[in-house]
N, C-alpha and C positions, 0 to 999 in steps of 0.2 A: 504494500500500500504506500502511496506517495505521501510524504510529509509536506503538504502544500502551505507555503507561507502566504499570508493574506495581507495585502496593503489596500485599504479601502480608499476610494476617491474622496478627497476633502470637499470638493464642490460637485454636487450631483446635477446632471442635466435635467432640463424640463421634459417630462414624458409627454408623448402624444395624448391628447384628450380622447376619451372613449367615443368611438364613432368617427374620429378624424381619419380621413384617407391616409393610408400608410405607404402605398406603393410597395415595391419589393426591393430590398437591399439598399435603401438610401439612409436609414436611420440606424445608429449604433448605440448600444447600452453603455453603462458607466465603467464596466470592467472587462478585462480579458485574461485568459490563462496563457502563460508563457512557460516553456521549459527548453533548456539548452541541451545540445549534444556535443561532446568533444571526444574525438577518437582516443581510445585508451582509458577513458573515464566512463563513457556511456551517457545516457540521459540523466540530467542533473538539474538542480536548482528549480524545482517546480514552484510556481508562484501565481497568485492572482494580483494583478496590479491595475491601476486606472487605465482605461482605454486611451491610447496615445500613439503618436507617430513612432515608427521604428528608426533607430539609428543604424544605418548600414553603409559600408564602403561602396563607392561606385564600382569597385572591382568585385563585389560579392558575386559568387558564381551563379546564383539564381538569375541574375540579369543577363548573363551571357550564354548560358548553356541550358537554361530552362529546367534545372533539377529542382522540381517541386511537385508536391501532390496536395490534393484537397479533398474534403468530404462535404456533404450537405445533409443536414439533419434538421429536425424541428422539435420544439417543446410546446406543449399544449396545456392550458389550464382547464381542467374538467369542471363539470357542474358541481362536483363535490369540493371544489377549490383546491384539489390536489394538482400537482404538476407532473406531467407524464412525458416520457420519451417513447419513440416507436422503433423497436428493434435495434437498439444501439450496438448490440453485439455484432450485427451484420455490418454496420459502418466500421467498427474496429477491425474486423476481419478484412474487409475490402480495402481499408487504408493500408494494411500491411501487404496485401497483394500488389497494390500500386507501389508501395515502398520497395518491394523486392525488384520490380521491373525497372525502377529508377535508381537502384543502388543506394537507397536511403535506408539507414538502420531501422529495424522494426521497433514499433512502440508496443510494449506489453498491452494486451487487450484490456486488462483490468485497469491499467493506468490511463488508457485512452478514455474509458467510460467514466472513471473517477474524475478526470479533468473536466469532462463535459458536465457531469452532474454538479460539480462544485461551483463552476462559474454560473451555470443556470440557476442554481439555488440562491446565489448571492444577488443575482439580478432578476429574480422571479417576479418582482413587481413590474417589470417591463413586459411581461407576457400579455398581449392584448386579449381582451375578452369579447371582442366583436366576432360575430359568426363568420367562420371561414378564415380568420386571421390566426397567426401563430408567431412564435419566436423562432426565427431561422437561425441555425447554428452552423458556423463555418470553421471546422478544424482544418488546419493546413500546416505543411512543413516546407521550409525554404532552406536552400543551401547558402551558407554565409561566408565561406572561405574567401579571403581576398587573394584571388589567384586567377590569372588568365591562362588556363590550360585545360584541355579536354580530359578530365579525370573526375571521379567522384569527390565531392567535398569531404573535408574531415570535420567540419562543424556544421550544425543545423540549429534551427529554431522550430519548435512545435508550438503553435499558437491557436487559440480558440476565441473567436469573436462572435457576437450575437447581434441580431437585427430584427426588431419587431416588424412584421411584414403582413400585408394584406394578401389577397389572392394573387397568384402569379400572373394570371390573365385577368385583365380588368373586365373582360366580358363574362367572367365566371364560367359557367358550364355551357355557354353558347358554343356550338360546333365551330371549329376553325377550318380554314382551308390550307392545304399543304401542297407545295410544289415538289414533285419527285425529280431530283437532280440527276442528270445523265451525262454531265461533263466532268465536273470536279468530283473528287472523292475525299472522304474524311479520314479513313484509316484502312490498313490492309492487315491480313493475318500475318503474324510474326512481328508486327509493330507494337504500338502502345494503345491500340483502340480499346482494350479491356481495362486500362488503367485510368484513374480519375486524375488527370494532370492537365495543366493549362494548355499545353501544345495541342491537345485534341480539340479544345474549345476554340483556340485561335484558328485552327483549320476549318472550323464550322462558321466563323464569323462572316464569311463572304455571302452566306445565305442561310437562313433558318429553314432547312428543307428536309425532306426524307431522303437519306443517302442510300445509294446502291453500293454493292461490293466493289472493291478497288481493283479486281482482276478481270472479271467478265462483264462488269457493269450491268448486271441483269438481276441480281438477287437483293431483296430488301434487307437493309441493315437497321438503322435507327434514325430518329430525328435528332437535331443538334442537342436538345436538352431532355429527350425522352426516348424510352423504348416504345415499340409500336406493336399493336395487336389488331387482328382482323377476325371478325366472325363471319364465316362462310357457311351457309346452311346452319347446321346445329353445332359446328365445330369451331373452337377458338384456336386460332393460330398465332404464333409469334416466331420470329427468326431465332434459330438456335444460337447459343453462345459458341462462337467459333474463334475467339481470340481478338476479333476486331470490334466487338460489341461490348458496351459497358454492362456488367451484370447488375442491373438495377435492383434495388431493394424493394421498391414498389412493384416492379416486374415480378419478382419472386413471390411477393404477397398475393398478387392477382392470380398467379398460377396455383398457389396453394388454396385460395378461396374457390377457384373454379373446380379444382379436384374435390374439395370438400363438399361442393354442391352437386357433384356427380356429372359435371359437364365433360364433354370430350375435348381433350387438349392435344395439340400437336406443336412440338418445338422442332423446327426443321428449316431447311432452305426454302424460301418462298420467292419465286420469280415475280418480277413486276408484270410479266405477261399473264401469270395466273390471276393476279388481282384484277387486271383489266378484263380478262375473260369472265371472271366471276361477276364483275359489275355489269357486263353486257348480258349475261344470262339471268341476272336477277338474284343470284345466290349470295352476293356480298351484302350482308345485313348491317354490320357495324364496323367502324374503325375507331380506335382510340389510342392515345399515347399515355404512358405512365412515367412518373418521376416524383422525387421528393417535393420539388417546388410546386408542380401543377397537380399532383396526386393522380387524378385520372382526367384526361382532356379529350372530349369527343371531337372527332374529325368529320366534318360535313361534306368536304370536297377534296378530291385529289386532282392534281394536274400533272399529266405525263406527256411531254412533248407538246403537241397541239390539242390534246383532248382533255376536257374537264369532266371528271367523273363525279356525279352526285351520289351521295350515300344516304340511303333511307329517305325519310321525308323531310330532311333538313333539321330535325330535332334530335336531341340526345337519345341514343338507343336504350332499351330497357336494361340490358346487361350492363352497359356503361354506367347508368344511373345506379344500379344495384351495387356495383363494385365501389363506386364513389361513396355511397351512403354507408356501406359496411366498413370500409377502411377508415373514413373520417369518424365514424361512430366509435370504432375501437380507439382511435387516436385521442378523441376527446372524452373517453370514458362513458359514452352514451350507450354502447352496444356490448354484448357479451364478447369476451375475448377467448375463444377456445384454443388459441395457439400460444398464449403467454407472450404476446408481442408487446403489450403495453407495460412499460417499466416506470415505476414511480421514482421521482427524484427525491 
């Protein structure tokens, strides 16, 4: 267990008023967690300190070689006034999967979760109580060595910051339109597509689209900030994890719920031609994305080349709505949690 030193902020920020629009990722709380790594010593000096700017050398390796990883989580205030996290063990495991790929030292999973719980508990008064809002949690690691050379850093910082946020999409659960990209690619097998690292998101900034595979340019992969699901007939399909797709925690939760409900699930390669064909013959019933930020996001239109594919009647599908209601119900403590996903802070 970490012996976390706590330095509380002397001057507290003004918190957003209840019902005030929050946006996403613009507001930050009073405190942050910080822990250092030094080769030969390991992770050390865990602390809570006031939220403030970092002091880094312009030669810090994170700026030049992109050696960094991050996670995305949320904290929720339930109707019982308790504070909950959603499957934090999965975030801790995925963080270390990313760390391994990026040659960053692993963070013990218990330490990762303790760090998150501690800073969330200190700033629990920042958790918004507006319907659909939550406290977004951003744990991340950066390489800090002052060195211009292509090699793993010998020093790192692990930091956790918090941001009270509204719904990721201002339109809420209104179906969105997505362009299927057929020129650029996000990642390829053997690369870093499965890791949660800034370079993958930099590659997706050119367009928030549905990406195809980087080799044959024909198989569905993921959206820039979400995994993707299709309901064709009575079967729920999603691309299998192949090394170039992020193993989303919400994705995993959707699959578990669908199996729990007895639905037919397929994780496999899905060609864009199969989706177009299913749309033409009327068997494409629903499309939705999944992710920590958006939770479940219905898709009402897909555009591939010059064709616009309308999905359903333009409203959210029944399965999409059911999944959103169940996952958010577990997160906010409103629904039974048969899986033990909800963790009290």
